C-alpha positions, 0 to 999 in steps of 0.5 A, a space after each residue: 742428387 749428387 749435384 745437390 749434395 755437392 751444393 750442400 757441401 760447398 755451401 757448408 764449406 763457404 759458411 765455415 770459412 766465413 765463420 772462421 774469418 769472422 772469428 779471426 777478424 774479431 781476435 785481431 780487432 781485440 788485439 788491435 784495441 788492447 795493444 800496449 803499443 801504438 798501431 797505425 794502419 796505412 793504405 799502401 797505395 795512397 799512404 792514407 791512415 785508415 785506422 789507429 788504435 786507442 793506445 796511440 791516441 791516448 799516448 800522443 793526445 791527438 783525437 782519432 779524427 786527427 789521424 784518419 784520412 790523412 796521408 802519413 807524411 801529413 802527420 806532423 809528429 811523424 816528421 822524423 820518421 816519415 817526413 815526405 812521400 819519398 819516405 813513405 815510398 821507402 816503407 812500401 818498397 822495403 816492406 819491413 823497416 825498423 828504427 830503434 830510436 826516433 823522436 815523437 812529439 805529443 799534442 802537449 809538446 812532450 818529447 817521446 822516444 819510440 821504436 818504429 817498425 813497419 810491415 807490408 801485408 795483404 788484406 783481402 788482396 789489398 796491400 796495407 802497411 802496419 806501423 807499430 810504435 813502441 814508447 821507449 822514453 822511460 827505458 832510454 832515460 834509465 839507460 842514460 842514467 845507467 850510463 852516467 852512473 857507470 861514468 861516475 863509477 869509473 871516474 871515482 878515485 875510491 874503490 866501488 863494488 856492485 854486488 849481488 846480495 844473494 851470492 855476494 859476487 862482484 858484478 861490476 867495479 872500477 879501476 880503483 876497485 880492482 887495482 887496489 886488490 892487485 887484480 885485473 877487472 876480468 879476474 875480479 868480476 865474479 869473485 865473492 866477498 868471501 874470496 876477497 875479505 881478509 880471513 878472520 876479520 869481517 863476519 860476512 853473513 852477520 853483516 849482510 843480514 843486518 845490511 839487508 834489514 836497514 839498507 845502509 851500512 858504513 864502517 871499516 872493512 878488511 880486504 885481502 890483496 892477492 899477495 896476502 896483504 891486508 887492506 883496511 878500508 872505510 866503506 859505505 854501502 847502500 841497496 840500490 833500486 835494482 836490488 844490488 848493493 853498492 859499496 864505496 871504499 876508501 883505502 887508508 892503511 895496509 899491513 900484514 
């Protein structure tokens, strides 16, 4: 009787384990199919592609058949990441590799920038390599645009101020912006328009309300040099796509 009881318990335990594995595999499959990053699964021994998720197929424009049963270094669009068998052996040996920015070429010739991360792990005692491929093309373009804008701001002879409309604090400025007011850049950043506007001149709350309604303003603004001297500037201000506003100011007069 005891043996029979143990057999029943053992069978129930195996069945429970089988069900848990099935649920786990189903969850993984759903994540794999719905992931918004590209995923390649490689056989760690041979380098053969054994699975690819729909996102990577759609993003690159290659068919599923063009991925499967090919060695990863035979995939031409990965030549800048896994160029040959030696590159694959490095993935396998290091077990974790991350490339922050690598180029890929889609089927239609588009150039994509991607972040590539590979991990080696065991599945049923068999080593596989999961490669996650994240498209960073748009992010990189925005970063390059931001870098270009920063260069233009720094080179401008006019004073430029990037301001948070919620607090009127200065988030960024160029050399003309802080030198005109007699500050270092570090001293000026974080100050509000109230702190640098000459007393009893511009009505900041009223101007800000109007500015937020129309998204553009120009006119004369009176700032205060740290010595107390009034600075008269022509300005143009716009609301940027990121919600901050940018003011370009040209100094034309100064007085007590």
